[in-house]
C-alpha positions in Angstrom: -17.0 9.2 15.3 -13.8 7.5 13.7 -11.5 9.2 11.1 -11.5 7.1 8.0 -8.8 5.1 7.3 -7.1 6.2 4.5 -3.8 4.0 4.3 -2.1 1.4 5.7 1.5 0.8 5.7 4.5 -2.1 5.6 1.2 -4.6 4.5 1.7 -8.0 2.1 -1.7 -8.5 -0.2 -3.4 -11.3 -1.5 -3.3 -10.0 -5.2 -5.9 -12.9 -6.2 -9.7 -11.5 -5.1 -12.6 -12.8 -3.3 -15.1 -12.6 -5.1 -18.8 -12.6 -4.0 -22.4 -12.7 -5.5 -21.4 -13.3 -8.8 -19.6 -9.6 -8.7 -21.8 -8.0 -6.1 -18.9 -7.8 -4.0 -15.3 -8.1 -4.6 -12.3 -8.1 -1.7 -8.8 -7.6 -1.4 -7.1 -9.4 1.3 -4.2 -7.0 3.6 -1.7 -8.5 6.2 -0.4 -5.6 8.2 3.0 -6.6 9.5 1.8 -7.1 13.2 -0.2 -9.9 11.6 -4.1 -9.3 11.9 -5.9 -9.5 9.4 -7.9 -7.3 7.1 -10.3 -7.3 3.7 -10.4 -4.0 1.3 -13.5 -4.4 -1.0 -16.5 -3.1 -3.1 -20.0 -3.9 -3.4 -22.0 -2.6 -5.9 -25.8 -2.2 -5.5 -27.5 -5.0 -4.6 -28.8 -6.9 -0.8 -25.9 -9.6 0.2 -26.1 -11.7 3.0 -22.6 -12.5 5.2 -21.7 -15.5 7.5 -19.4 -14.2 10.3 -16.7 -16.7 11.8 -14.8 -14.3 14.0 -16.5 -11.1 14.8 -15.5 -8.3 13.0 -15.8 -4.5 12.4 -16.9 -2.8 8.7 -15.7 0.2 8.2 -17.5 2.5 5.9 -14.6 4.6 4.3 -17.1 6.1 1.0 -20.6 5.5 0.1 -23.4 4.1 2.6 -25.5 0.8 3.1 -28.2 -0.5 5.4 -27.3 -3.9 7.4 -30.0 -5.9 10.3 -27.1 -8.6 12.1 -28.2 -12.0 12.3 -30.8 -12.2 15.0 -31.7 -8.6 15.3 -34.6 -7.0 13.7 -33.9 -3.7 13.1 -32.3 -2.1 10.1 -28.8 0.2 10.6 -28.0 2.6 7.7 -23.9 3.8 7.9 -21.4 6.3 5.9 -18.8 7.6 5.0 -16.6 7.3 8.4 -19.3 5.6 10.3 -18.7 1.4 11.8 -20.2 -1.3 12.8 -19.2 -4.7 14.8 -21.0 -8.3 14.1 -20.6 -10.8 16.6 -18.4 -14.2 15.8 -21.0 -17.9 15.0 -23.2 -14.1 13.1 -23.6 -12.8 10.0 -25.2 -9.8 8.3 -27.1 -8.6 5.6 -26.1 -5.7 3.8 -27.6 -3.5 1.2 -26.4 -0.4 -1.1 -29.3 0.9 -2.8 -27.0 3.0 -5.0 -23.6 3.9 -6.4 -20.6 1.7 -4.5 -20.0 1.2 -0.8 -16.3 0.6 0.1 -15.3 -0.7 3.0 -12.7 -2.1 5.4 -13.2 -5.2 7.6 -11.3 -5.9 10.2 -11.1 -9.4 11.7 -11.2 -9.2 15.6 -9.5 -12.0 17.6 
């Protein structure tokens, strides 16, 4: 299992939050020096569905969630320090049962 990312250096941050599902999910966009884009966010308890344009890696920084990738029926659980990948032009349902789920979303080329 990869180590949890704890810091990004020399980045630009878009200060306007990305707010989804009436505040159930809130993130901020971070631009790395090499042009890579990530979002850092929090997911409140609930069930949410997201569509993807590009492939994504979701890293769970703190908390836990359950995920079903579109086109599958399997529910996988993820906790602090774990990650999952979502294909581009797809989507996923993410469920948080309690507490907050902190995440980093990396958008792949």
